[in-house]
C-alpha positions in Angstrom: -22.9 28.3 5.5 -22.3 25.0 6.6 -22.6 24.9 10.8 -19.9 23.9 12.3 -21.2 22.1 15.0 -19.2 18.9 14.8 -15.5 18.9 15.2 -14.7 15.9 13.0 -16.1 13.9 10.8 -14.5 10.2 9.5 -16.5 9.3 5.9 -15.4 6.1 5.5 -15.9 4.9 1.7 -17.2 1.5 0.6 -15.0 -0.7 -1.7 -14.2 0.0 -5.1 -16.3 -2.7 -6.3 -19.0 -2.7 -4.0 -19.6 1.2 -4.8 -19.5 0.1 -8.8 -16.5 1.7 -9.9 -14.8 5.0 -10.0 -17.9 6.2 -12.2 -20.8 5.3 -10.0 -19.7 7.1 -6.7 -21.8 10.2 -6.9 -23.8 12.4 -4.0 -26.4 9.5 -3.5 -24.0 6.6 -2.4 -24.6 6.0 1.3 -21.8 6.0 3.2 -20.8 5.1 6.7 -19.6 7.9 9.0 -18.3 8.6 12.5 -18.8 12.1 13.9 -17.1 13.4 16.7 -18.5 16.4 19.0 -15.7 17.0 22.0 -15.2 13.6 24.0 -18.6 12.5 22.1 -19.1 10.5 19.3 -22.0 9.0 16.7 -21.7 7.0 14.4 -24.4 5.9 10.9 -24.7 5.9 7.3 -26.3 8.7 4.8 -25.9 9.5 1.5 -23.1 12.0 1.5 -24.8 14.9 0.2 -26.7 14.1 3.8 -24.0 13.8 5.9 -23.9 15.6 9.1 -22.1 18.9 9.3 -18.9 19.0 10.2 -15.8 21.5 10.4 -13.3 18.7 9.4 -13.6 15.8 7.1 -11.7 12.6 6.7 -11.9 10.7 3.9 -10.9 7.1 4.9 -10.8 4.5 2.3 -11.1 0.9 2.1 -7.9 -0.9 2.7 -8.6 -3.2 -0.3 -8.0 0.1 -2.2 -5.0 1.4 -1.3 -1.7 -0.6 -1.4 0.7 0.1 1.1 4.4 -0.8 1.4 7.6 0.4 3.0 11.3 0.6 0.6 14.6 2.1 0.8 14.5 5.5 1.3 16.1 7.2 -2.2 18.7 9.8 -1.5 16.0 12.2 -4.1 14.5 15.4 -3.6 10.7 15.1 -2.7 10.1 16.2 -6.3 12.2 13.6 -8.3 10.9 11.1 -5.7 7.3 11.6 -6.9 8.4 10.9 -10.1 10.9 7.8 -9.7 8.2 6.2 -7.5 6.0 5.0 -10.3 9.1 2.7 -12.1 10.1 1.6 -8.7 6.9 0.3 -7.5 5.8 -0.8 -10.5 6.1 -4.6 -10.1 4.6 -4.7 -6.8 1.2 -2.8 -8.5 -1.9 -4.5 -9.6 -2.7 -1.9 -12.0 -0.6 0.7 -14.5 1.5 2.9 -12.6 0.8 6.0 -14.9 -2.8 5.3 -13.4 -1.8 5.7 -9.9 -1.2 8.6 -7.6 1.8 8.0 -4.9 2.2 9.3 -1.3 4.5 8.8 1.5 5.8 9.5 4.8 9.8 11.3 4.6 11.6 8.7 7.7 12.9 10.6 10.3 15.8 9.6 12.7 17.7 6.6 12.2 20.4 4.5 14.5 22.9 6.9 13.7 24.8 4.4 11.2 25.1 4.7 8.0 24.7 1.3 7.0 21.0 0.8 4.5 19.7 -1.9 6.9 20.0 0.9 9.9 17.9 3.4 7.8 14.5 3.6 8.2 12.3 3.0 5.6 9.9 5.0 3.7 6.0 4.3 3.8 4.5 4.8 0.4 0.4 4.6 0.2 -0.5 4.0 -3.8 -4.5 4.4 -4.7 -6.2 4.6 -8.0 -5.7 8.3 -9.0 -9.4 8.3 -10.7 -10.9 7.1 -7.1 -9.6 9.7 -5.2 -10.2 12.2 -7.5 -13.9 11.1 -7.7 -14.2 10.9 -4.1 -12.7 14.4 -3.4 -14.8 15.7 -6.3 -18.1 14.5 -5.0 -17.1 15.9 -1.3 -16.1 18.9 -2.9 -19.7 19.0 -4.5 -21.7 18.3 -1.1 -19.8 21.1 0.4 -17.3 19.4 2.4 -13.4 20.4 2.8 -11.3 17.5 3.1 -8.8 17.6 5.6 -7.0 14.1 4.9 -7.1 11.1 3.2 -6.0 7.8 4.1 -6.6 3.8 4.1 -8.8 2.3 6.9 -5.9 0.5 8.8 -5.1 4.0 10.3 -8.2 4.3 12.1 -6.9 1.7 14.9 -3.4 1.9 16.9 -0.7 0.4 15.6 0.4 -3.2 17.5 2.1 -2.7 20.7 3.9 -5.8 22.8 1.4 -8.3 22.7 -1.3 -6.4 21.7 -3.0 -5.9 18.3 -5.9 -3.5 17.1 -8.5 -4.3 14.8 -11.8 -2.6 13.8 -14.8 -4.6 12.7 -17.9 -3.2 11.1 -20.9 -5.1 9.3 -19.3 -8.5 9.3 -15.8 -7.3 7.9 -12.7 -6.7 10.1 -9.4 -5.0 9.2 -6.5 -5.1 11.8 -3.1 -3.1 11.6 -0.3 -5.7 12.0 2.5 -3.0 11.8 2.7 0.9 11.9 2.2 1.1 7.9 0.9 -2.4 7.3 -2.1 -4.2 8.0 -4.8 -7.0 6.3 -8.3 -6.9 6.3 -10.9 -10.8 6.8 -14.5 -11.6 7.0 -16.3 -12.6 9.6 -19.2 -14.5 7.5 -19.1 -17.5 10.0 -17.9 -19.0 13.7 -14.6 -19.8 12.0 -11.6 -18.1 13.4 -10.5 -15.6 10.0 -7.2 -17.9 9.1 -4.8 -14.2 8.6 -6.0 -13.0 12.1 -4.8 -16.5 13.4 -1.5 -16.2 11.1 -1.3 -12.5 13.0 -1.8 -13.8 16.5 1.0 -16.2 16.4 4.0 -14.4 14.3 3.0 -11.2 16.6 3.0 -13.0 19.7 -0.6 -11.4 20.3 -2.1 -11.7 24.0 -4.6 -9.1 23.5 -6.8 -7.8 20.6 -8.3 -4.4 21.1 -11.4 -4.1 19.2 -13.1 -0.9 17.9 -16.2 -0.9 15.9 -19.8 -1.0 16.0 -19.4 -5.1 15.6 -16.6 -5.5 17.9 -18.2 -7.8 20.5 -18.4 -10.3 17.7 -14.8 -10.6 18.2 -15.6 -11.9 21.9 -16.5 -15.5 20.2 -12.7 -16.4 18.9 -11.3 -15.1 22.2 -11.1 -18.8 23.5 -10.1 -20.3 19.9 -7.0 -17.8 19.4 -6.3 -17.4 23.2 -6.2 -14.1 23.7 -7.8 -11.5 25.9 -10.4 -9.6 24.0 -11.2 -5.9 24.9 -14.4 -4.3 23.0 -13.9 0.1 23.2 -16.7 1.7 23.2 -15.0 4.0 20.2 -15.1 3.5 16.7 -12.1 4.8 15.8 -8.6 5.9 17.4 -7.9 9.4 15.9 -4.7 9.9 17.7 -4.0 6.5 15.2 -4.7 8.6 12.4 -2.6 11.3 12.7 0.1 8.8 11.9 -0.8 7.4 8.7 0.4 8.1 5.4 -2.2 11.1 4.1 -3.1 10.8 0.4 -3.6 14.5 -0.3 0.4 15.0 -1.3 1.6 16.6 -4.9 -1.5 17.7 -7.2 -3.6 16.6 -4.3 -2.3 19.0 -1.5 -4.3 21.1 -0.1 -4.0 24.5 -2.1 -1.8 22.0 -5.1 -2.8 21.5 -8.5 -6.0 19.5 -7.4 -6.3 20.8 -3.7 -8.6 23.4 -3.6 -12.0 21.7 -4.8 -15.1 23.8 -4.8 -13.1 26.9 -4.4 -13.8 29.9 -6.4 -13.6 30.0 -10.0 -11.3 33.2 -11.0 -11.6 34.5 -14.5 -8.5 35.8 -16.0 -7.7 37.8 -19.1 -5.3 36.6 -21.6 -3.1 39.2 -20.7 -3.1 38.5 -16.6 -1.8 34.6 -17.6 0.6 35.8 -20.2 3.4 36.3 -18.3 3.1 33.5 -15.9 2.6 31.2 -19.2 5.9 32.7 -20.4 7.8 31.8 -17.6 6.3 28.7 -17.4 7.5 27.9 -20.9 10.7 29.6 -19.5 11.1 26.5 -17.3 9.9 23.8 -18.8 12.5 24.3 -21.6 15.2 25.2 -18.8 13.3 21.7 -17.5 14.1 19.8 -20.7 17.8 20.7 -21.5 18.9 20.2 -17.7 16.4 16.4 -18.2 18.8 15.9 -21.3 22.0 16.2 -19.8 21.6 14.5 -16.7 20.8 11.4 -19.2 23.9 11.6 -21.0 25.8 11.9 -17.5 23.4 9.0 -16.6 24.6 6.8 -19.6 28.2 7.7 -19.3 28.1 6.3 -15.8 25.6 3.5 -16.9 28.6 2.3 -19.3 31.4 2.7 -16.8 29.8 0.4 -14.4 28.9 -2.2 -16.9 32.5 -2.3 -17.7 33.7 -2.6 -14.2 31.1 -5.4 -14.1 32.6 -7.4 -16.7 36.2 -6.8 -15.7 34.7 -8.1 -12.2 33.4 -11.0 -13.9 36.2 -12.1 -15.9 38.8 -12.0 -13.1 36.4 -13.8 -11.1 35.6 -16.4 -13.6 38.4 -16.8 -16.4 37.5 -20.1 -17.8 34.3 -18.6 -19.0 34.9 -17.2 -23.0 32.0 -15.5 -23.9 30.3 -12.6 -21.7 27.0 -11.6 -22.6 25.2 -10.7 -19.2 27.6 -10.6 -16.1 24.2 -10.4 -13.9 22.2 -13.5 -15.3 26.4 -15.7 -15.6 27.3 -14.4 -12.1 23.4 -16.1 -10.7 24.2 -19.0 -12.9 27.9 -19.5 -11.6 27.1 -18.7 -8.1 24.1 -21.3 -8.3 26.7 -23.8 -9.5 29.2 -23.0 -6.8 26.6 -23.9 -4.1 25.3 -26.7 -5.7 29.3 -27.8 -5.5 29.3 -26.9 -1.8 25.9 -28.5 -1.0 24.2 -25.2 -0.3 20.7 -24.9 -1.5 19.5 -22.0 -3.3 16.5 -19.9 -2.8 14.5 -20.9 -5.9 15.7 -24.7 -5.1 12.3 -26.6 -4.9 12.6 -28.0 -1.4 13.7 -24.3 -0.5 11.2 -22.5 -2.2 7.9 -24.8 -1.5 8.5 -24.3 2.7 8.8 -20.6 2.2 5.3 -20.8 -0.3 3.5 -23.0 2.3 4.2 -20.1 4.9 3.0 -17.8 2.8 -0.3 -19.5 1.8 -1.8 -20.0 5.3 -2.3 -16.2 4.9 -5.4 -17.5 2.4 -8.6 -18.9 2.8 -8.7 -22.8 3.9 -9.0 -24.6 0.4 -8.7 -21.9 -1.9 -5.8 -23.8 -3.7 -6.0 -26.0 -6.4 -3.0 -27.0 -7.3 1.0 -26.2 -7.7 3.6 -26.9 -10.4 7.4 -26.2 -9.9 9.4 -25.3 -13.4 12.4 -23.1 -13.8 13.1 -22.0 -10.9 9.7 -20.8 -9.8 6.2 -22.4 -8.8 3.4 -21.7 -10.4 0.1 -21.6 -7.5 -3.4 -22.0 -9.1 -6.3 -21.1 -7.1 -9.4 -21.7 -7.7 -12.2 -20.1 -10.0 -13.0 -16.6 -8.2 -10.4 -16.6 -5.2 -7.2 -15.2 -7.2 -9.5 -12.0 -7.9 -10.0 -11.1 -4.5 -7.4 -7.7 -4.3 -7.6 -7.9 -0.7 -6.1 -11.5 -0.5 -4.2 -10.3 -3.4 -2.9 -7.7 -1.1 -2.4 -9.9 2.3 -0.1 -12.1 -0.1 1.9 -9.3 -1.4 2.5 -8.3 2.2 3.4 -11.7 3.2 5.4 -12.5 0.5 7.8 -9.6 1.3 8.0 -11.0 5.1 8.9 -14.4 3.6 11.6 -12.9 1.1 9.5 -14.1 -2.0 7.9 -12.4 -5.2 4.7 -12.8 -6.5 3.1 -11.9 -9.3 -0.7 -12.8 -10.2 -1.1 -14.1 -13.4 -4.5 -13.4 -16.1 -5.7 -16.8 -15.4 -6.3 -16.9 -11.6 -3.0 -18.3 -10.9 -0.1 -17.0 -9.1 3.8 -16.9 -10.4 6.1 -17.2 -7.0 10.0 -16.8 -7.0 12.6 -15.6 -4.4 13.3 -11.9 -4.2 15.3 -10.1 -6.3 15.3 -13.1 -8.9 
């Protein structure tokens, strides 16, 4: 029986590319860990099969492997929300939505008003389903029961007034720039990481709290950033890990369809499973009938909305003879009205270029090779190999949301930038 001498064990998994992809991750893969017993903590590296024994194990995924965003919380039940999230976030993901696992925290509270802007946003964490499944399988085969799984940004506290928390280990750092947002940076030389400098300016940071074994390296940036650096003796902040979005939800929840990894395998006879299978088939039939009826209702509502939109458009712009697409034509007419009034549109070159300049301040210096404006969009060409960095792409996506922009990375290593919602 496994000795429960340690209360908690944080297993920090390597990035997807460093571990050779999901197929190469195995019990012999060397990982970093933080072991805690009472008020004492130890750190080290070991193959997964030789990790210290512990009563509770947390899987900590690299920030580049977990995409975190916040959306307006749809008024749906939990089950329907899980089915809807792949469609809601499909345009923001680098991978196919069908290959991803979605986890979220239902927002609590609010300001007491009923406006959409006043409602708290819902944080959503997305990870490749194969990576999560493989990690849980390997830990289970090694005899560990995983308590929670989350992004590395949750190992440090969320930013407070004038305080930013970071964690530095093996020349790489992560910073938690919001309750459910963060970014990664490299400490390859003595130059201040651009992403860190930008966060200090935008958040008004006066003090940086540093965790991790290489935390002392941040002292050399204190003068350049004009901040006070406080190095914590701890590897991570355990209280902060409880505020994160746990990936063990839905099918991966403990006790769920895939949550009992390593559990006993029951040998069931056909008679024992016949009745549950019949009930399952009946439930599936009812669900199919219900979905068909619901789809017919939605189609009727869609036709009514489209008819109302067309009537509103014709009453507002009676000079238009042919109405093909009310959404596109409305945007065109509004653009014409803005132009006549001398008001620049969001996709005008001057406005789009200014916002893009702020966005690209989060990219490494010298990484942009050129820019091209066409059809209300900016095409940014990066130097070879730069745009393939998943960490950089996630950083730019997060920064684009703050600037009111939408960014889409192309296969040729360029990025297409448009106003959000365009």
